[in-house]
N, CA and C atoms as a LAMMPS dump frame, in Angstrom:
ITEM: TIMESTEP
0
ITEM: NUMBER OF ATOMS
384
ITEM: BOX BOUNDS ff ff ff
-5.0000000000000000e+02 5.0000000000000000e+02
-5.0000000000000000e+02 5.0000000000000000e+02
-5.0000000000000000e+02 5.0000000000000000e+02
ITEM: ATOMS id mol type element x y z
1 1 1 N 10.615 6.2 -14.247
2 1 2 C 9.539 6.034 -13.546
3 1 3 C 8.672 5.114 -14.32
4 2 1 N 8.039 3.813 -13.176
5 2 2 C 7.499 2.767 -13.852
6 2 3 C 5.975 2.776 -13.228
7 3 1 N 5.227 2.6 -13.968
8 3 2 C 3.343 2.803 -13.161
9 3 3 C 3.132 1.293 -13.348
10 4 1 N 2.515 0.794 -12.565
11 4 2 C 2.076 -0.439 -12.139
12 4 3 C 0.469 -0.307 -12.038
13 5 1 N -0.464 -1.2 -12.256
14 5 2 C -1.806 -0.792 -11.989
15 5 3 C -2.612 -1.99 -11.452
16 6 1 N -3.185 -1.75 -10.509
17 6 2 C -3.323 -2.718 -9.545
18 6 3 C -5.121 -2.703 -9.385
19 7 1 N -5.753 -4.204 -9.689
20 7 2 C -7.166 -3.987 -9.277
21 7 3 C -7.485 -4.554 -7.837
22 8 1 N -8.549 -3.686 -7.229
23 8 2 C -8.369 -4.207 -5.693
24 8 3 C -10.014 -4.554 -5.6
25 9 1 N -10.498 -5.877 -4.793
26 9 2 C -11.507 -6.567 -4.918
27 9 3 C -12.844 -6.003 -3.655
28 10 1 N -12.19 -4.982 -2.907
29 10 2 C -12.785 -4.589 -1.875
30 10 3 C -12.202 -3.709 -0.818
31 11 1 N -12.841 -2.976 -0.129
32 11 2 C -12.119 -2.219 0.409
33 11 3 C -11.728 -2.599 2.178
34 12 1 N -10.378 -2.164 2.689
35 12 2 C -9.977 -3.015 3.724
36 12 3 C -9.382 -3.997 3.121
37 13 1 N -8.597 -3.913 2.434
38 13 2 C -7.683 -5.1 1.704
39 13 3 C -5.975 -4.637 1.583
40 14 1 N -5.158 -5.855 2.054
41 14 2 C -3.832 -5.361 1.778
42 14 3 C -3.136 -6.564 0.419
43 15 1 N -2.618 -5.73 -0.245
44 15 2 C -2.312 -6.827 -1.677
45 15 3 C -0.589 -6.645 -1.864
46 16 1 N -0.287 -7.744 -1.662
47 16 2 C 1.025 -7.6 -1.586
48 16 3 C 1.939 -7.441 -3.184
49 17 1 N 2.278 -6.387 -3.385
50 17 2 C 2.955 -6.014 -4.591
51 17 3 C 4.455 -5.965 -4.704
52 18 1 N 4.939 -6.72 -4.075
53 18 2 C 6.072 -6.606 -3.686
54 18 3 C 7.09 -7.303 -5.241
55 19 1 N 6.52 -8.375 -5.771
56 19 2 C 7.063 -9.153 -7.106
57 19 3 C 6.82 -7.884 -8.134
58 20 1 N 5.776 -6.89 -8.464
59 20 2 C 5.442 -6.204 -9.427
60 20 3 C 6.566 -5.023 -9.05
61 21 1 N 6.652 -4.726 -7.96
62 21 2 C 7.79 -3.526 -7.485
63 21 3 C 9.469 -4.04 -7.892
64 22 1 N 9.47 -5.345 -7.494
65 22 2 C 10.778 -6.138 -8.202
66 22 3 C 11.062 -6.083 -9.761
67 23 1 N 9.789 -6.159 -10.335
68 23 2 C 9.868 -6.653 -11.715
69 23 3 C 10.141 -5.066 -12.345
70 24 1 N 9.58 -3.954 -11.633
71 24 2 C 9.686 -2.706 -11.758
72 24 3 C 11.153 -2.197 -11.712
73 25 1 N 11.967 -2.534 -11.012
74 25 2 C 13.611 -1.855 -10.182
75 25 3 C 14.252 -2.971 -11.858
76 26 1 N 13.801 -4.24 -12.381
77 26 2 C 14.492 -4.84 -13.297
78 26 3 C 14.462 -3.816 -14.612
79 27 1 N 13.228 -3.225 -14.788
80 27 2 C 12.706 -2.965 -15.973
81 27 3 C 13.182 -1.51 -16.102
82 28 1 N 13.585 -0.999 -15.326
83 28 2 C 13.882 0.543 -14.817
84 28 3 C 15.345 0.687 -15.01
85 29 1 N 16.119 -1.007 -14.717
86 29 2 C 17.82 -0.94 -14.724
87 29 3 C 18.107 -0.047 -13.692
88 30 1 N 17.575 -0.294 -12.417
89 30 2 C 18.003 0.13 -11.224
90 30 3 C 18.818 -0.846 -10.529
91 31 1 N 20.094 -0.347 -10.621
92 31 2 C 21.282 -1.664 -9.834
93 31 3 C 21.758 -1.338 -8.141
94 32 1 N 21.689 0.216 -8.054
95 32 2 C 21.705 0.366 -6.776
96 32 3 C 21.195 1.68 -6.133
97 33 1 N 20.846 2.03 -5.533
98 33 2 C 20.102 3.139 -4.689
99 33 3 C 18.934 2.99 -4.339
100 34 1 N 18.282 4.061 -3.912
101 34 2 C 16.765 3.809 -3.256
102 34 3 C 15.675 3.72 -4.247
103 35 1 N 14.402 3.162 -4.082
104 35 2 C 13.372 3.698 -5.294
105 35 3 C 12.129 4.054 -3.92
106 36 1 N 11.345 4.841 -4.62
107 36 2 C 9.808 5.258 -3.91
108 36 3 C 9.09 4.2 -4.591
109 37 1 N 8.366 4.156 -3.837
110 37 2 C 7.117 3.301 -4.023
111 37 3 C 5.825 4.252 -3.615
112 38 1 N 4.876 4.876 -4.565
113 38 2 C 3.974 5.648 -4.092
114 38 3 C 2.931 5.455 -5.039
115 39 1 N 1.909 6.051 -4.411
116 39 2 C 0.192 5.649 -4.715
117 39 3 C -0.323 7.154 -4.836
118 40 1 N -0.427 7.508 -6.166
119 40 2 C -1.212 8.81 -6.237
120 40 3 C -3.093 8.761 -5.864
121 41 1 N -3.266 8.174 -4.79
122 41 2 C -4.853 8.366 -4.464
123 41 3 C -4.786 8.616 -2.946
124 42 1 N -6.222 9.102 -2.512
125 42 2 C -6.343 9.558 -1.202
126 42 3 C -7.057 8.398 -0.352
127 43 1 N -7.503 7.57 -1.047
128 43 2 C -8.029 6.501 -0.445
129 43 3 C -7.133 4.973 0.078
130 44 1 N -6.011 4.84 -0.53
131 44 2 C -5.233 3.671 -0.167
132 44 3 C -3.792 4.224 0.033
133 45 1 N -3.305 3.62 0.677
134 45 2 C -1.731 3.846 0.663
135 45 3 C -0.774 2.787 0.739
136 46 1 N 0.495 2.536 1.15
137 46 2 C 1.579 1.813 0.953
138 46 3 C 2.081 1.391 2.146
139 47 1 N 2.419 0.238 2.329
140 47 2 C 3.354 0.016 3.741
141 47 3 C 4.159 -0.931 3.094
142 48 1 N 5.413 -1.206 4.159
143 48 2 C 5.761 -2.53 4.106
144 48 3 C 5.545 -3.001 5.694
145 49 1 N 5.281 -4.581 5.86
146 49 2 C 4.969 -5.463 6.601
147 49 3 C 5.115 -6.88 6.369
148 50 1 N 4.903 -7.099 7.073
149 50 2 C 5.039 -8.898 7.435
150 50 3 C 4.158 -9.811 6.802
151 51 1 N 4.814 -10.396 5.681
152 51 2 C 4.378 -11.675 4.952
153 51 3 C 4.252 -12.919 5.551
154 52 1 N 4.872 -13.352 6.086
155 52 2 C 5.114 -14.628 6.608
156 52 3 C 3.815 -15.167 7.235
157 53 1 N 2.898 -14.439 8.349
158 53 2 C 1.994 -14.752 8.864
159 53 3 C 0.644 -13.971 8.559
160 54 1 N -0.488 -14.171 7.673
161 54 2 C -1.746 -13.319 7.172
162 54 3 C -2.481 -12.814 8.67
163 55 1 N -2.104 -13.353 9.899
164 55 2 C -2.782 -12.592 10.921
165 55 3 C -2.127 -11.437 11.173
166 56 1 N -1.029 -10.786 10.536
167 56 2 C -0.829 -9.596 11.049
168 56 3 C -1.664 -8.611 10.149
169 57 1 N -1.726 -8.869 8.898
170 57 2 C -2.271 -7.966 7.978
171 57 3 C -3.464 -7.925 8.672
172 58 1 N -4.38 -9.142 9.034
173 58 2 C -5.674 -9.034 9.504
174 58 3 C -5.949 -8.406 10.855
175 59 1 N -4.651 -8.215 11.635
176 59 2 C -4.53 -7.994 12.856
177 59 3 C -4.841 -6.216 12.572
178 60 1 N -3.935 -6.057 11.589
179 60 2 C -3.93 -4.297 10.864
180 60 3 C -5.119 -3.788 10.783
181 61 1 N -5.835 -4.936 10.027
182 61 2 C -7.048 -4.103 9.192
183 61 3 C -8.059 -4.007 10.341
184 62 1 N -8.385 -5.346 11.459
185 62 2 C -8.973 -4.961 12.52
186 62 3 C -8.923 -4.302 13.389
187 63 1 N -7.689 -3.548 13.467
188 63 2 C -7.425 -2.505 14.4
189 63 3 C -7.477 -1.197 13.731
190 64 1 N -7.373 -1.181 12.611
191 64 2 C -7.86 0.146 12.039
192 64 3 C -9.436 0.203 11.795
193 65 1 N -9.928 -0.758 11.397
194 65 2 C -11.354 -0.763 11.455
195 65 3 C -11.893 -0.283 12.921
196 66 1 N -11.402 -0.691 13.982
197 66 2 C -11.624 -0.688 15.614
198 66 3 C -11.353 1.508 15.691
199 67 1 N -10.334 1.8 15.325
200 67 2 C -9.812 2.87 15.191
201 67 3 C -10.518 3.729 14.509
202 68 1 N -11.038 3.554 13.067
203 68 2 C -11.522 4.357 12.437
204 68 3 C -12.929 3.593 11.423
205 69 1 N -13.74 3.988 12.662
206 69 2 C -15.371 3.076 12.062
207 69 3 C -15.418 3.592 10.778
208 70 1 N -16.302 2.855 9.943
209 70 2 C -16.953 3.39 8.441
210 70 3 C -17.893 4.388 8.843
211 71 1 N -18.936 4.342 9.347
212 71 2 C -19.795 5.001 9.829
213 71 3 C -19.805 5.719 10.973
214 72 1 N -19.391 7.218 11.054
215 72 2 C -19.511 7.969 12.039
216 72 3 C -20.172 9.389 12.464
217 73 1 N -20.899 9.631 13.126
218 73 2 C -21.659 11.026 12.933
219 73 3 C -20.773 12.041 13.306
220 74 1 N -19.62 12.258 13.502
221 74 2 C -18.164 12.905 13.443
222 74 3 C -18.163 13.586 11.695
223 75 1 N -18.022 12.547 11.069
224 75 2 C -17.82 12.599 9.392
225 75 3 C -18.427 13.935 9.251
226 76 1 N -17.671 15.012 8.646
227 76 2 C -18.615 15.977 7.465
228 76 3 C -18.606 16.068 5.953
229 77 1 N -17.596 14.779 5.471
230 77 2 C -17.249 15.122 4.128
231 77 3 C -18.318 14.34 3.5
232 78 1 N -19.005 14.644 2.45
233 78 2 C -20.038 14.07 1.687
234 78 3 C -19.969 13.009 0.877
235 79 1 N -18.882 12.755 0.679
236 79 2 C -18.3 11.549 -0.193
237 79 3 C -18.606 10.214 0.527
238 80 1 N -19.186 10.328 1.792
239 80 2 C -19.162 8.946 2.441
240 80 3 C -17.859 7.784 2.513
241 81 1 N -16.883 8.798 2.312
242 81 2 C -15.681 7.546 2.736
243 81 3 C -14.47 8.47 3.401
244 82 1 N -14.714 8.857 4.521
245 82 2 C -14.198 9.24 5.097
246 82 3 C -13.19 8.434 6.031
247 83 1 N -13.508 7.351 6.35
248 83 2 C -12.89 6.368 7.188
249 83 3 C -11.737 6.219 6.048
250 84 1 N -12.111 5.852 4.941
251 84 2 C -10.79 5.521 3.734
252 84 3 C -10.127 6.804 3.692
253 85 1 N -10.211 8.033 3.629
254 85 2 C -9.432 8.766 3.998
255 85 3 C -8.473 8.991 4.95
256 86 1 N -9.044 8.988 6.148
257 86 2 C -8.254 8.692 7.278
258 86 3 C -7.256 7.576 7.727
259 87 1 N -7.581 6.3 7.473
260 87 2 C -6.69 5.338 7.037
261 87 3 C -5.705 5.197 6.086
262 88 1 N -5.998 5.944 4.978
263 88 2 C -4.747 6.378 4.042
264 88 3 C -4.113 7.217 4.433
265 89 1 N -4.51 8.267 5.266
266 89 2 C -3.409 8.948 5.991
267 89 3 C -2.141 8.472 6.765
268 90 1 N -3.021 7.682 7.7
269 90 2 C -2.456 7.108 8.934
270 90 3 C -1.55 5.946 8.342
271 91 1 N -1.421 5.364 6.964
272 91 2 C -0.65 4.427 6.437
273 91 3 C 0.628 5.056 5.833
274 92 1 N 0.278 6.029 4.879
275 92 2 C 0.629 7.161 4.273
276 92 3 C 0.676 6.661 2.498
277 93 1 N 1.182 7.479 1.661
278 93 2 C 0.856 6.879 0.16
279 93 3 C 2.645 6.796 -0.054
280 94 1 N 3.684 6.358 0.518
281 94 2 C 4.859 5.909 -0.22
282 94 3 C 5.741 5.333 1.167
283 95 1 N 6.818 4.482 0.261
284 95 2 C 7.548 4.044 1.175
285 95 3 C 8.835 3.789 0.336
286 96 1 N 10.078 4.192 0.882
287 96 2 C 11.422 4.07 0.394
288 96 3 C 12.414 2.655 0.81
289 97 1 N 12.612 2.213 -0.405
290 97 2 C 13.244 1.125 -0.332
291 97 3 C 14.858 0.787 -1.151
292 98 1 N 15.976 0.328 -0.07
293 98 2 C 16.903 0.073 -0.834
294 98 3 C 17.127 -0.801 -1.562
295 99 1 N 17.604 -0.73 -2.733
296 99 2 C 18.172 -1.792 -4.264
297 99 3 C 19.727 -1.477 -4.138
298 100 1 N 19.849 -2.861 -3.979
299 100 2 C 21.448 -3.321 -4.06
300 100 3 C 21.64 -4.573 -5.056
301 101 1 N 22.393 -4.411 -5.925
302 101 2 C 22.813 -5.515 -6.89
303 101 3 C 21.179 -5.444 -7.651
304 102 1 N 20.588 -4.924 -8.067
305 102 2 C 19.265 -4.976 -8.742
306 102 3 C 18.153 -5.834 -7.741
307 103 1 N 18.136 -5.722 -6.748
308 103 2 C 17.17 -6.697 -5.756
309 103 3 C 16.681 -5.346 -4.616
310 104 1 N 15.345 -5.975 -4.196
311 104 2 C 14.97 -5.001 -3.321
312 104 3 C 15.506 -5.418 -2.199
313 105 1 N 16.103 -4.749 -0.849
314 105 2 C 16.514 -5.239 0.525
315 105 3 C 15.725 -4.653 1.279
316 106 1 N 14.853 -5.792 1.397
317 106 2 C 13.604 -6.202 2.134
318 106 3 C 14.133 -7.162 3.3
319 107 1 N 13.765 -7.108 4.511
320 107 2 C 13.646 -8.149 5.847
321 107 3 C 13.301 -9.498 5.331
322 108 1 N 13.542 -10.87 5.838
323 108 2 C 12.896 -11.867 5.622
324 108 3 C 11.84 -11.879 5.492
325 109 1 N 10.976 -11.184 6.454
326 109 2 C 9.259 -11.347 6.68
327 109 3 C 8.876 -10.152 5.882
328 110 1 N 9.884 -9.253 5.357
329 110 2 C 8.897 -8.007 4.55
330 110 3 C 8.594 -8.526 3.511
331 111 1 N 7.459 -7.626 3.244
332 111 2 C 6.522 -7.317 1.95
333 111 3 C 6.263 -6.138 1.863
334 112 1 N 5.867 -5.522 0.169
335 112 2 C 5.498 -4.455 0.038
336 112 3 C 3.931 -4.691 -0.127
337 113 1 N 2.637 -3.523 0.117
338 113 2 C 1.347 -3.544 0.365
339 113 3 C 0.854 -2.416 0.073
340 114 1 N 0.187 -2.618 -1.001
341 114 2 C -0.795 -1.826 -1.453
342 114 3 C -2.048 -2.025 -0.595
343 115 1 N -2.291 -0.641 0.336
344 115 2 C -3.428 -0.927 1.432
345 115 3 C -4.771 -0.302 0.918
346 116 1 N -5.623 -1.235 0.347
347 116 2 C -6.642 -0.4 -0.02
348 116 3 C -8.063 -0.156 1.15
349 117 1 N -8.793 0.9 0.701
350 117 2 C -9.645 1.387 1.752
351 117 3 C -10.991 1.652 1.455
352 118 1 N -11.357 1.623 0.325
353 118 2 C -12.101 2.398 -0.156
354 118 3 C -12.559 1.61 -1.727
355 119 1 N -12.407 0.244 -1.709
356 119 2 C -12.326 -0.45 -2.966
357 119 3 C -14.106 -1.302 -3.381
358 120 1 N -13.718 -1.882 -4.181
359 120 2 C -13.073 -2.148 -5.178
360 120 3 C -12.492 -0.889 -6.491
361 121 1 N -11.468 -1.293 -6.611
362 121 2 C -11.087 0.313 -7.154
363 121 3 C -9.745 -0.267 -8.128
364 122 1 N -9.777 0.366 -9.463
365 122 2 C -8.374 0.29 -10.165
366 122 3 C -7.786 1.582 -9.726
367 123 1 N -6.295 1.272 -9.09
368 123 2 C -5.31 1.863 -8.562
369 123 3 C -3.948 1.843 -9.279
370 124 1 N -3.296 2.721 -9.14
371 124 2 C -2.073 3.021 -9.478
372 124 3 C -0.819 2.799 -8.722
373 125 1 N 0.476 2.478 -8.691
374 125 2 C 1.599 2.446 -8.062
375 125 3 C 2.578 2.906 -9.071
376 126 1 N 3.257 4.052 -8.476
377 126 2 C 4.244 4.576 -9.274
378 126 3 C 5.689 4.239 -8.472
379 127 1 N 6.795 3.832 -9.167
380 127 2 C 7.826 3.683 -8.736
381 127 3 C 9.052 4.131 -9.378
382 128 1 N 10.024 4.532 -8.567
383 128 2 C 11.044 5.328 -9.594
384 128 3 C 12.047 5.807 -8.159
């Protein structure tokens, strides 16, 4: 397993971690198989989505904010970050990616994102 550290700058942010994951694949010596990219946090997630048009990330964040507002009288959690927990659950904490010939097999428009919903924070991503 390889652990990478990511520092986020704000809440509701997607960070492209594709290159760091690719570097981890080389570091681990994985030539063929499937890797898991996982974050061990409850207020951020990991997803694969489009990297060509930044409006896609904007649209995802905008609709998550609309569906899960930061302030709501319905939240019981005393931590004040219930929206971040809900968004992280909707996105998920891991993705699986095929590796072939030491390369991530992503689609031409795809990238791997760490999705921050409660930053700024120091985050970990585990690859294995």
